[in-house]
mmCIF file of the N, C-alpha and C atoms, coordinates in Angstrom:
data_MODEL
# 
_entry.id   MODEL 
# 
loop_
_atom_site.group_PDB 
_atom_site.id 
_atom_site.type_symbol 
_atom_site.label_atom_id 
_atom_site.label_alt_id 
_atom_site.label_comp_id 
_atom_site.label_asym_id 
_atom_site.label_entity_id 
_atom_site.label_seq_id 
_atom_site.pdbx_PDB_ins_code 
_atom_site.Cartn_x 
_atom_site.Cartn_y 
_atom_site.Cartn_z 
_atom_site.occupancy 
_atom_site.B_iso_or_equiv 
_atom_site.pdbx_formal_charge 
_atom_site.auth_seq_id 
_atom_site.auth_comp_id 
_atom_site.auth_asym_id 
_atom_site.auth_atom_id 
_atom_site.pdbx_PDB_model_num 
ATOM 1   N N  . MET A 1 1  ? -32.496 -31.430 21.043  1.00 0.00 ? 1  MET A N  1 
ATOM 2   C CA . MET A 1 1  ? -31.754 -31.506 19.794  1.00 0.00 ? 1  MET A CA 1 
ATOM 3   C C  . MET A 1 1  ? -32.370 -32.577 18.903  1.00 0.00 ? 1  MET A C  1 
ATOM 4   N N  . GLY A 1 2  ? -32.621 -32.176 17.698  1.00 0.00 ? 2  GLY A N  1 
ATOM 5   C CA . GLY A 1 2  ? -33.249 -33.093 16.762  1.00 0.00 ? 2  GLY A CA 1 
ATOM 6   C C  . GLY A 1 2  ? -32.247 -33.994 16.086  1.00 0.00 ? 2  GLY A C  1 
ATOM 7   N N  . PRO A 1 3  ? -32.737 -34.897 15.259  1.00 0.00 ? 3  PRO A N  1 
ATOM 8   C CA . PRO A 1 3  ? -31.849 -35.840 14.578  1.00 0.00 ? 3  PRO A CA 1 
ATOM 9   C C  . PRO A 1 3  ? -30.939 -35.167 13.543  1.00 0.00 ? 3  PRO A C  1 
ATOM 10  N N  . THR A 1 4  ? -31.253 -33.916 13.172  1.00 0.00 ? 4  THR A N  1 
ATOM 11  C CA . THR A 1 4  ? -30.418 -33.234 12.169  1.00 0.00 ? 4  THR A CA 1 
ATOM 12  C C  . THR A 1 4  ? -29.241 -32.493 12.795  1.00 0.00 ? 4  THR A C  1 
ATOM 13  N N  . MET A 1 5  ? -29.178 -32.442 14.120  1.00 0.00 ? 5  MET A N  1 
ATOM 14  C CA . MET A 1 5  ? -28.068 -31.747 14.782  1.00 0.00 ? 5  MET A CA 1 
ATOM 15  C C  . MET A 1 5  ? -26.796 -32.574 14.633  1.00 0.00 ? 5  MET A C  1 
ATOM 16  N N  . ARG A 1 6  ? -25.736 -31.905 14.243  1.00 0.00 ? 6  ARG A N  1 
ATOM 17  C CA . ARG A 1 6  ? -24.448 -32.590 14.107  1.00 0.00 ? 6  ARG A CA 1 
ATOM 18  C C  . ARG A 1 6  ? -23.454 -31.932 15.040  1.00 0.00 ? 6  ARG A C  1 
ATOM 19  N N  . PHE A 1 7  ? -22.607 -32.731 15.602  1.00 0.00 ? 7  PHE A N  1 
ATOM 20  C CA . PHE A 1 7  ? -21.608 -32.217 16.516  1.00 0.00 ? 7  PHE A CA 1 
ATOM 21  C C  . PHE A 1 7  ? -20.283 -32.049 15.785  1.00 0.00 ? 7  PHE A C  1 
ATOM 22  N N  . VAL A 1 8  ? -19.593 -30.988 16.128  1.00 0.00 ? 8  VAL A N  1 
ATOM 23  C CA . VAL A 1 8  ? -18.294 -30.690 15.527  1.00 0.00 ? 8  VAL A CA 1 
ATOM 24  C C  . VAL A 1 8  ? -17.234 -30.955 16.580  1.00 0.00 ? 8  VAL A C  1 
ATOM 25  N N  . PRO A 1 9  ? -16.173 -31.642 16.220  1.00 0.00 ? 9  PRO A N  1 
ATOM 26  C CA . PRO A 1 9  ? -15.130 -31.898 17.220  1.00 0.00 ? 9  PRO A CA 1 
ATOM 27  C C  . PRO A 1 9  ? -14.483 -30.593 17.683  1.00 0.00 ? 9  PRO A C  1 
ATOM 28  N N  . VAL A 1 10 ? -14.118 -30.552 18.942  1.00 0.00 ? 10 VAL A N  1 
ATOM 29  C CA . VAL A 1 10 ? -13.470 -29.374 19.509  1.00 0.00 ? 10 VAL A CA 1 
ATOM 30  C C  . VAL A 1 10 ? -12.070 -29.264 18.921  1.00 0.00 ? 10 VAL A C  1 
ATOM 31  N N  . LYS A 1 11 ? -11.731 -28.053 18.473  1.00 0.00 ? 11 LYS A N  1 
ATOM 32  C CA . LYS A 1 11 ? -10.406 -27.844 17.889  1.00 0.00 ? 11 LYS A CA 1 
ATOM 33  C C  . LYS A 1 11 ? -9.384  -27.669 18.997  1.00 0.00 ? 11 LYS A C  1 
ATOM 34  N N  . SER A 1 12 ? -8.215  -28.197 18.753  1.00 0.00 ? 12 SER A N  1 
ATOM 35  C CA . SER A 1 12 ? -7.149  -28.062 19.743  1.00 0.00 ? 12 SER A CA 1 
ATOM 36  C C  . SER A 1 12 ? -6.660  -26.617 19.773  1.00 0.00 ? 12 SER A C  1 
ATOM 37  N N  . GLU A 1 13 ? -5.990  -26.271 20.851  1.00 0.00 ? 13 GLU A N  1 
ATOM 38  C CA . GLU A 1 13 ? -5.444  -24.924 20.987  1.00 0.00 ? 13 GLU A CA 1 
ATOM 39  C C  . GLU A 1 13 ? -4.435  -24.645 19.874  1.00 0.00 ? 13 GLU A C  1 
ATOM 40  N N  . GLU A 1 14 ? -3.673  -25.664 19.520  1.00 0.00 ? 14 GLU A N  1 
ATOM 41  C CA . GLU A 1 14 ? -2.675  -25.520 18.450  1.00 0.00 ? 14 GLU A CA 1 
ATOM 42  C C  . GLU A 1 14 ? -3.348  -25.238 17.109  1.00 0.00 ? 14 GLU A C  1 
ATOM 43  N N  . THR A 1 15 ? -4.432  -25.949 16.822  1.00 0.00 ? 15 THR A N  1 
ATOM 44  C CA . THR A 1 15 ? -5.161  -25.747 15.571  1.00 0.00 ? 15 THR A CA 1 
ATOM 45  C C  . THR A 1 15 ? -5.760  -24.352 15.519  1.00 0.00 ? 15 THR A C  1 
ATOM 46  N N  . GLN A 1 16 ? -6.338  -23.909 16.629  1.00 0.00 ? 16 GLN A N  1 
ATOM 47  C CA . GLN A 1 16 ? -6.922  -22.568 16.677  1.00 0.00 ? 16 GLN A CA 1 
ATOM 48  C C  . GLN A 1 16 ? -5.843  -21.511 16.484  1.00 0.00 ? 16 GLN A C  1 
ATOM 49  N N  . GLY A 1 17 ? -4.688  -21.719 17.103  1.00 0.00 ? 17 GLY A N  1 
ATOM 50  C CA . GLY A 1 17 ? -3.580  -20.775 16.956  1.00 0.00 ? 17 GLY A CA 1 
ATOM 51  C C  . GLY A 1 17 ? -3.096  -20.691 15.521  1.00 0.00 ? 17 GLY A C  1 
ATOM 52  N N  . ALA A 1 18 ? -2.986  -21.841 14.874  1.00 0.00 ? 18 ALA A N  1 
ATOM 53  C CA . ALA A 1 18 ? -2.545  -21.870 13.479  1.00 0.00 ? 18 ALA A CA 1 
ATOM 54  C C  . ALA A 1 18 ? -3.554  -21.151 12.583  1.00 0.00 ? 18 ALA A C  1 
ATOM 55  N N  . ALA A 1 19 ? -4.836  -21.337 12.851  1.00 0.00 ? 19 ALA A N  1 
ATOM 56  C CA . ALA A 1 19 ? -5.870  -20.671 12.059  1.00 0.00 ? 19 ALA A CA 1 
ATOM 57  C C  . ALA A 1 19 ? -5.796  -19.157 12.247  1.00 0.00 ? 19 ALA A C  1 
ATOM 58  N N  . THR A 1 20 ? -5.527  -18.719 13.466  1.00 0.00 ? 20 THR A N  1 
ATOM 59  C CA . THR A 1 20 ? -5.407  -17.287 13.745  1.00 0.00 ? 20 THR A CA 1 
ATOM 60  C C  . THR A 1 20 ? -4.219  -16.696 12.999  1.00 0.00 ? 20 THR A C  1 
ATOM 61  N N  . VAL A 1 21 ? -3.096  -17.398 13.022  1.00 0.00 ? 21 VAL A N  1 
ATOM 62  C CA . VAL A 1 21 ? -1.904  -16.930 12.307  1.00 0.00 ? 21 VAL A CA 1 
ATOM 63  C C  . VAL A 1 21 ? -2.197  -16.838 10.815  1.00 0.00 ? 21 VAL A C  1 
ATOM 64  N N  . PHE A 1 22 ? -2.864  -17.837 10.271  1.00 0.00 ? 22 PHE A N  1 
ATOM 65  C CA . PHE A 1 22 ? -3.183  -17.857 8.844   1.00 0.00 ? 22 PHE A CA 1 
ATOM 66  C C  . PHE A 1 22 ? -4.085  -16.687 8.472   1.00 0.00 ? 22 PHE A C  1 
ATOM 67  N N  . ARG A 1 23 ? -5.155  -16.458 9.272   1.00 0.00 ? 23 ARG A N  1 
ATOM 68  C CA . ARG A 1 23 ? -6.076  -15.348 8.991   1.00 0.00 ? 23 ARG A CA 1 
ATOM 69  C C  . ARG A 1 23 ? -5.367  -14.004 9.088   1.00 0.00 ? 23 ARG A C  1 
ATOM 70  N N  . THR A 1 24 ? -4.515  -13.846 10.085  1.00 0.00 ? 24 THR A N  1 
ATOM 71  C CA . THR A 1 24 ? -3.781  -12.592 10.261  1.00 0.00 ? 24 THR A CA 1 
ATOM 72  C C  . THR A 1 24 ? -2.851  -12.351 9.080   1.00 0.00 ? 24 THR A C  1 
ATOM 73  N N  . ARG A 1 25 ? -2.173  -13.403 8.637   1.00 0.00 ? 25 ARG A N  1 
ATOM 74  C CA . ARG A 1 25 ? -1.269  -13.285 7.484   1.00 0.00 ? 25 ARG A CA 1 
ATOM 75  C C  . ARG A 1 25 ? -2.040  -12.882 6.234   1.00 0.00 ? 25 ARG A C  1 
ATOM 76  N N  . GLU A 1 26 ? -3.184  -13.517 6.001   1.00 0.00 ? 26 GLU A N  1 
ATOM 77  C CA . GLU A 1 26 ? -4.009  -13.176 4.839   1.00 0.00 ? 26 GLU A CA 1 
ATOM 78  C C  . GLU A 1 26 ? -4.446  -11.713 4.888   1.00 0.00 ? 26 GLU A C  1 
ATOM 79  N N  . LEU A 1 27 ? -4.847  -11.243 6.069   1.00 0.00 ? 27 LEU A N  1 
ATOM 80  C CA . LEU A 1 27 ? -5.270  -9.850  6.234   1.00 0.00 ? 27 LEU A CA 1 
ATOM 81  C C  . LEU A 1 27 ? -4.117  -8.900  5.911   1.00 0.00 ? 27 LEU A C  1 
ATOM 82  N N  . LEU A 1 28 ? -2.938  -9.191  6.439   1.00 0.00 ? 28 LEU A N  1 
ATOM 83  C CA . LEU A 1 28 ? -1.778  -8.331  6.191   1.00 0.00 ? 28 LEU A CA 1 
ATOM 84  C C  . LEU A 1 28 ? -1.405  -8.304  4.710   1.00 0.00 ? 28 LEU A C  1 
ATOM 85  N N  . ILE A 1 29 ? -1.504  -9.440  4.047   1.00 0.00 ? 29 ILE A N  1 
ATOM 86  C CA . ILE A 1 29 ? -1.199  -9.495  2.613   1.00 0.00 ? 29 ILE A CA 1 
ATOM 87  C C  . ILE A 1 29 ? -2.195  -8.645  1.834   1.00 0.00 ? 29 ILE A C  1 
ATOM 88  N N  . ARG A 1 30 ? -3.498  -8.741  2.186   1.00 0.00 ? 30 ARG A N  1 
ATOM 89  C CA . ARG A 1 30 ? -4.513  -7.924  1.507   1.00 0.00 ? 30 ARG A CA 1 
ATOM 90  C C  . ARG A 1 30 ? -4.253  -6.438  1.722   1.00 0.00 ? 30 ARG A C  1 
ATOM 91  N N  . GLN A 1 31 ? -3.911  -6.065  2.959   1.00 0.00 ? 31 GLN A N  1 
ATOM 92  C CA . GLN A 1 31 ? -3.654  -4.656  3.257   1.00 0.00 ? 31 GLN A CA 1 
ATOM 93  C C  . GLN A 1 31 ? -2.415  -4.159  2.517   1.00 0.00 ? 31 GLN A C  1 
ATOM 94  N N  . ARG A 1 32 ? -1.379  -4.989  2.443   1.00 0.00 ? 32 ARG A N  1 
ATOM 95  C CA . ARG A 1 32 ? -0.165  -4.606  1.716   1.00 0.00 ? 32 ARG A CA 1 
ATOM 96  C C  . ARG A 1 32 ? -0.480  -4.390  0.244   1.00 0.00 ? 32 ARG A C  1 
ATOM 97  N N  . THR A 1 33 ? -1.269  -5.301  -0.339  1.00 0.00 ? 33 THR A N  1 
ATOM 98  C CA . THR A 1 33 ? -1.639  -5.184  -1.745  1.00 0.00 ? 33 THR A CA 1 
ATOM 99  C C  . THR A 1 33 ? -2.435  -3.910  -1.985  1.00 0.00 ? 33 THR A C  1 
ATOM 100 N N  . GLN A 1 34 ? -3.377  -3.596  -1.088  1.00 0.00 ? 34 GLN A N  1 
ATOM 101 C CA . GLN A 1 34 ? -4.163  -2.371  -1.227  1.00 0.00 ? 34 GLN A CA 1 
ATOM 102 C C  . GLN A 1 34 ? -3.269  -1.142  -1.176  1.00 0.00 ? 34 GLN A C  1 
ATOM 103 N N  . ALA A 1 35 ? -2.312  -1.132  -0.261  1.00 0.00 ? 35 ALA A N  1 
ATOM 104 C CA . ALA A 1 35 ? -1.412  0.016   -0.124  1.00 0.00 ? 35 ALA A CA 1 
ATOM 105 C C  . ALA A 1 35 ? -0.546  0.181   -1.374  1.00 0.00 ? 35 ALA A C  1 
ATOM 106 N N  . ILE A 1 36 ? -0.019  -0.920  -1.887  1.00 0.00 ? 36 ILE A N  1 
ATOM 107 C CA . ILE A 1 36 ? 0.812   -0.860  -3.097  1.00 0.00 ? 36 ILE A CA 1 
ATOM 108 C C  . ILE A 1 36 ? -0.010  -0.356  -4.276  1.00 0.00 ? 36 ILE A C  1 
ATOM 109 N N  . ASN A 1 37 ? -1.231  -0.877  -4.427  1.00 0.00 ? 37 ASN A N  1 
ATOM 110 C CA . ASN A 1 37 ? -2.078  -0.450  -5.540  1.00 0.00 ? 37 ASN A CA 1 
ATOM 111 C C  . ASN A 1 37 ? -2.459  1.018   -5.418  1.00 0.00 ? 37 ASN A C  1 
ATOM 112 N N  . ALA A 1 38 ? -2.728  1.490   -4.196  1.00 0.00 ? 38 ALA A N  1 
ATOM 113 C CA . ALA A 1 38 ? -3.057  2.900   -3.988  1.00 0.00 ? 38 ALA A CA 1 
ATOM 114 C C  . ALA A 1 38 ? -1.859  3.772   -4.354  1.00 0.00 ? 38 ALA A C  1 
ATOM 115 N N  . LEU A 1 39 ? -0.669  3.366   -3.939  1.00 0.00 ? 39 LEU A N  1 
ATOM 116 C CA . LEU A 1 39 ? 0.542   4.121   -4.260  1.00 0.00 ? 39 LEU A CA 1 
ATOM 117 C C  . LEU A 1 39 ? 0.768   4.162   -5.768  1.00 0.00 ? 39 LEU A C  1 
ATOM 118 N N  . ARG A 1 40 ? 0.606   3.042   -6.426  1.00 0.00 ? 40 ARG A N  1 
ATOM 119 C CA . ARG A 1 40 ? 0.756   3.009   -7.887  1.00 0.00 ? 40 ARG A CA 1 
ATOM 120 C C  . ARG A 1 40 ? -0.249  3.934   -8.553  1.00 0.00 ? 40 ARG A C  1 
ATOM 121 N N  . GLY A 1 41 ? -1.488  3.915   -8.045  1.00 0.00 ? 41 GLY A N  1 
ATOM 122 C CA . GLY A 1 41 ? -2.519  4.787   -8.603  1.00 0.00 ? 41 GLY A CA 1 
ATOM 123 C C  . GLY A 1 41 ? -2.143  6.250   -8.478  1.00 0.00 ? 41 GLY A C  1 
ATOM 124 N N  . HIS A 1 42 ? -1.602  6.629   -7.333  1.00 0.00 ? 42 HIS A N  1 
ATOM 125 C CA . HIS A 1 42 ? -1.193  8.020   -7.133  1.00 0.00 ? 42 HIS A CA 1 
ATOM 126 C C  . HIS A 1 42 ? 0.004   8.369   -8.014  1.00 0.00 ? 42 HIS A C  1 
ATOM 127 N N  . LEU A 1 43 ? 0.931   7.451   -8.144  1.00 0.00 ? 43 LEU A N  1 
ATOM 128 C CA . LEU A 1 43 ? 2.116   7.717   -8.958  1.00 0.00 ? 43 LEU A CA 1 
ATOM 129 C C  . LEU A 1 43 ? 1.788   7.799   -10.445 1.00 0.00 ? 43 LEU A C  1 
ATOM 130 N N  . MET A 1 44 ? 0.746   7.120   -10.871 1.00 0.00 ? 44 MET A N  1 
ATOM 131 C CA . MET A 1 44 ? 0.369   7.123   -12.284 1.00 0.00 ? 44 MET A CA 1 
ATOM 132 C C  . MET A 1 44 ? -0.657  8.210   -12.612 1.00 0.00 ? 44 MET A C  1 
ATOM 133 N N  . SER A 1 45 ? -1.015  9.028   -11.631 1.00 0.00 ? 45 SER A N  1 
ATOM 134 C CA . SER A 1 45 ? -2.022  10.065  -11.883 1.00 0.00 ? 45 SER A CA 1 
ATOM 135 C C  . SER A 1 45 ? -1.470  11.083  -12.878 1.00 0.00 ? 45 SER A C  1 
ATOM 136 N N  . PRO A 1 46 ? -2.326  11.722  -13.671 1.00 0.00 ? 46 PRO A N  1 
ATOM 137 C CA . PRO A 1 46 ? -1.875  12.649  -14.714 1.00 0.00 ? 46 PRO A CA 1 
ATOM 138 C C  . PRO A 1 46 ? -1.049  13.821  -14.177 1.00 0.00 ? 46 PRO A C  1 
ATOM 139 N N  . GLU A 1 47 ? -1.289  14.251  -12.954 1.00 0.00 ? 47 GLU A N  1 
ATOM 140 C CA . GLU A 1 47 ? -0.543  15.386  -12.405 1.00 0.00 ? 47 GLU A CA 1 
ATOM 141 C C  . GLU A 1 47 ? 0.949   15.080  -12.316 1.00 0.00 ? 47 GLU A C  1 
ATOM 142 N N  . LEU A 1 48 ? 1.296   13.828  -12.066 1.00 0.00 ? 48 LEU A N  1 
ATOM 143 C CA . LEU A 1 48 ? 2.697   13.473  -11.874 1.00 0.00 ? 48 LEU A CA 1 
ATOM 144 C C  . LEU A 1 48 ? 3.391   13.025  -13.161 1.00 0.00 ? 48 LEU A C  1 
ATOM 145 N N  . THR A 1 49 ? 2.625   12.682  -14.182 1.00 0.00 ? 49 THR A N  1 
ATOM 146 C CA . THR A 1 49 ? 3.247   12.157  -15.402 1.00 0.00 ? 49 THR A CA 1 
ATOM 147 C C  . THR A 1 49 ? 3.585   13.258  -16.392 1.00 0.00 ? 49 THR A C  1 
ATOM 148 N N  . ASN A 1 50 ? 3.107   14.472  -16.202 1.00 0.00 ? 50 ASN A N  1 
ATOM 149 C CA . ASN A 1 50 ? 3.409   15.583  -17.128 1.00 0.00 ? 50 ASN A CA 1 
ATOM 150 C C  . ASN A 1 50 ? 4.624   16.345  -16.685 1.00 0.00 ? 50 ASN A C  1 
# 
């Protein structure tokens, strides 16, 4: 290992768990937003507005 190698402290199990929960929540929010936008797009299509 050269002088440019830096060590990162090991994350605690609690920190890793919190990060997993945060990432999962972000993913679910993105998926919910995509589903809502897709539904709005279908509802606003010209076939349904006439």
